C-alpha angles and dihedrals in degrees: 000000000000124000093256091056092048090050093050091049090053090048091047093050090048091051090050090055092049092049092049093049092045090049090052092055094046093042092057090059099042111034145008086229093062096128091054091049088052090055088053090055090049092050092049094049091047090051091051091050091049095047104036108025113116091253138008104289127217096251091186089061092045092052093044090050091049093050094047092044091051091050093048091051091061103026124017090197096054126108137195112207122187118225095271094045092048092051089052091046092052092046101044108022093101098020100092125066095194122088140160093225105243125150106205144192135171116271127176088343092304134091111275130196116243092179142313126246109256111256093014125128089256092052092047089052089054097247109159147161113315098024114130121219104218099180138010117198088348093304117122113241093213103126091355110147110253093228091051092051089053089050092052091054092057123083145120116326109261095028119117135227130194121223137167120221132204114216136146092311132089096242130052114254118231118223135178113206124194112219117232141174101268117242110172117204119266122266109285117231128177143150115241131193122297095027094295115150123208128206126177118178097177090192130032132225134139090269094048092050087054089050091052088053091050092047092050091053091047093051090049090053089053092054104267111160098177133032138213112206105196112202098163115140088004101141102139115087138085122253090254089058090055091049091051091048092052091050090062088070105024120075098181143008137057115316097187142312133226122218140160141164091271098016113086117228113275118192123209112202130190121251120213092217091067098056117114101166124046099163125094117300136183125199123214120208139171139178090283094058108108148157115355093012090056091053090054093047093048093048094051093044098047093046090051089239095124142011113241114218129187135033134345109273125244101255116241123136117125147117110253128194137179111244111197125214130215092255093055095260121123144204118218102206142164106255095177137015134216114238132204116244088259091058103258119140102238093207090055102045108011118211119305113209124235086229114037114210122169117228113224115251112254111256116248116236130192124238128210092278093051094254116144113239136172121230115246103270091207091065094062117099110236111230125166092234096062100022112075095190094050091043092054091045091056090047090053090052090052094058 
């Protein structure tokens, strides 16, 4: 199929999505049978494409594009897997110990980078929030299911995988990543000037939340009177880890709540017995802060327990489930979302800081082959003098 035909198929599938979504809006206001009327629009458009398009189109590709486009428009973390893909996903999702360390979502129809796990092959290659993965193993990621892309990136430790990345340059950049067993760096703890403590977990888990608690106690014993909780690029961690992190600093109030169309509201409230730090605290965030870390940031901000300084977070905090179809295919979809105490769906709007500070774009460097790469942001030492977000966070604590 030539490039013009491919382009028209992409356009056609996009138009189908728009028509379906428009029909949904109109259908709600005109008839209780709106969804069925939408299917009629889809069928008519499909028939016109089949009968009048300049050449016989690949209707499988058109339909797949429409399904994935529709899912992305409502949930950037959703996936549609056909029967074969879902079988492979079930068989191999947890089979491989090697990974490149990318947290992904759909973006513009392609696979986008939410963040990279600190210390991972992806982080060392400089992959960061906002990068677009154009191809994986030579296969275009346009309309590729998100779950399937994640599956392709897994493999045996030591094996390699080729990808191309779209950044702020006219041509895609080719990269070869070597999969590894991920081992994120330990929680960073240090005492700064003026009795300000600093803790940076980088990833969240039950063990790491316990380490944050131990570090906070240690800093208090050393004389810390204020604390910086750095959650930048922290995108690994389940919602329950974010709830547990918030409870280290919050002795009362609503931490978050979970609710969906078929999931009854469930409130998560702070317990005074879990608090380890009652002194002033500031939270640092950026565009790579996601999931559990966002829940913690939103809880501390909305309860007026901490000032949040930095950039708006990515937006990812939901309960996802695989919904199987009669033909063996499946949709992996958010069935409920976590909300901030003020009632905002974190996945939809992220967390907006009290004090907005833009993080400088990492400088591109050139390797021996002339390819542009970013340095691993996790390797940089965060100092107030050359870190505007940290600098502002310390100033906020000094007020």
